[in-house]
C-alpha positions in Angstrom: -16.7 -1.9 3.3 -15.7 0.1 0.2 -12.8 -2.2 -0.7 -14.0 -5.1 -2.9 -10.7 -6.7 -3.9 -7.4 -7.4 -2.0 -4.6 -8.2 -4.4 -1.4 -9.7 -2.9 1.8 -10.3 -4.8 4.0 -13.1 -3.6 7.6 -13.5 -4.8 8.9 -17.1 -5.0 12.4 -15.7 -5.9 13.8 -12.4 -6.8 12.1 -12.4 -10.2 9.4 -15.1 -10.1 6.1 -14.0 -8.6 2.4 -14.8 -8.4 -0.7 -12.9 -7.6 -3.4 -13.8 -5.1 -6.8 -12.1 -5.4 -9.2 -12.1 -2.5 -12.7 -10.7 -3.4 -14.8 -9.0 -0.8 -12.0 -9.2 1.8 -12.6 -8.8 5.5 -10.7 -6.2 7.5 -8.9 -9.2 9.2 -7.7 -10.4 5.8 -6.4 -6.9 4.8 -4.7 -6.4 8.2 -3.1 -9.8 8.0 -1.7 -9.1 4.5 -0.3 -5.8 5.7 1.3 -7.3 8.8 2.9 -10.0 6.6 4.7 -7.5 4.3 8.4 -8.1 4.4 9.8 -5.9 1.5 10.9 -9.0 -0.5 8.6 -12.1 -0.6 5.5 -10.0 0.3 6.5 -6.5 -0.9 3.1 -4.8 -1.4 -0.7 -5.2 -1.2 -3.2 -3.4 -3.4 -6.8 -2.6 -2.6 -9.5 -1.9 -5.2 -13.1 -0.6 -5.1 -13.9 -2.9 -8.1 -13.6 -6.6 -7.5 -13.3 -7.1 -11.3 -10.2 -5.0 -11.6 -7.8 -6.2 -14.3 -4.4 -7.6 -13.3 -2.4 -4.4 -14.1 -5.0 -1.8 -12.9 -3.7 1.0 -10.7 -4.8 0.2 -7.1 -7.1 2.5 -5.2 -5.0 2.0 -2.1 -1.4 0.6 -2.0 0.9 -0.3 0.8 4.5 -1.1 0.0 7.3 -2.2 2.4 7.4 -4.1 5.6 9.9 -4.7 8.4 9.0 -1.4 9.9 9.3 0.8 6.7 6.2 1.5 4.7 5.0 3.8 1.9 1.3 4.1 1.1 -0.9 6.0 -1.3 -4.4 6.2 -2.5 -6.7 7.5 -5.2 -9.9 9.2 -4.1 -12.2 11.7 -5.8 -10.1 11.6 -9.0 -7.0 12.7 -7.1 -3.9 10.7 -6.1 -2.4 11.1 -2.6 0.7 9.7 -0.9 1.5 9.8 2.8 4.2 12.3 3.7 6.1 13.0 6.9 7.7 16.4 6.2 10.2 16.2 9.0 11.9 13.1 7.4 14.8 13.5 5.0 15.1 13.2 1.2 17.4 10.2 1.6 16.1 7.3 -0.4 15.0 4.1 1.2 14.4 0.7 -0.6 11.0 -0.3 0.6 10.7 -3.1 -2.0 13.7 -5.3 -2.6 12.7 -8.0 -5.0 12.2 -7.7 -8.8 12.6 -4.1 -10.0 11.9 -2.9 -6.4 10.9 0.5 -5.3 12.7 3.4 -3.6 11.1 6.3 -1.8 12.4 9.4 -0.2 12.3 9.0 3.5 9.7 11.8 3.8 7.2 9.4 2.1 8.0 6.6 4.5 6.2 5.6 7.6 7.8 3.7 10.5 4.6 3.0 12.3 2.7 -0.1 11.4 -0.2 1.2 13.5 -0.3 4.4 11.4 -0.4 2.3 8.2 -3.2 0.2 9.6 -5.1 3.3 10.6 -4.8 4.9 7.2 -5.8 1.6 5.4 -8.8 1.0 7.6 -10.0 4.6 7.1 -9.7 4.2 3.4 -11.6 0.8 3.5 -14.4 2.4 5.4 -14.6 5.9 3.7 -12.8 5.6 0.4 -10.7 8.6 1.1 -7.4 9.5 2.7 -7.5 9.9 6.5 -7.1 13.6 7.0 -5.6 13.1 10.5 -2.4 12.3 8.5 -0.5 14.5 6.1 -0.9 13.7 2.4 0.7 15.1 -0.8 -1.2 15.1 -4.1 0.7 13.6 -7.0 0.3 12.4 -10.6 -0.2 8.6 -10.7 
């Protein structure tokens, strides 16, 4: 597997958080972390190719959200990509509700956990975005 570090952030309250690093994660550990996302206590998971990534390093693959609303993005080949569903609106959705939170236009949100898992697994195995989905390049 290309992913060498799973980084989970856990909020004990709205502002107090801790980080849990899992080196050389199995697919089961990654899937469990994504399924546990709840937009508040477990708002996001980050995946890295380098198991020695520093605490504030930009992740190679990130999933934010939970409770049926997710946003995900990756870095591959020196380019940044975010999942996009062009038929969705520009209305903003809060996908992370603790701390400073995060809001995304609905077109960057996915309502299918299975699609999120498919994209994540593809990245874990290939280190690239799954081209069966639609991605938009952006500046990280």
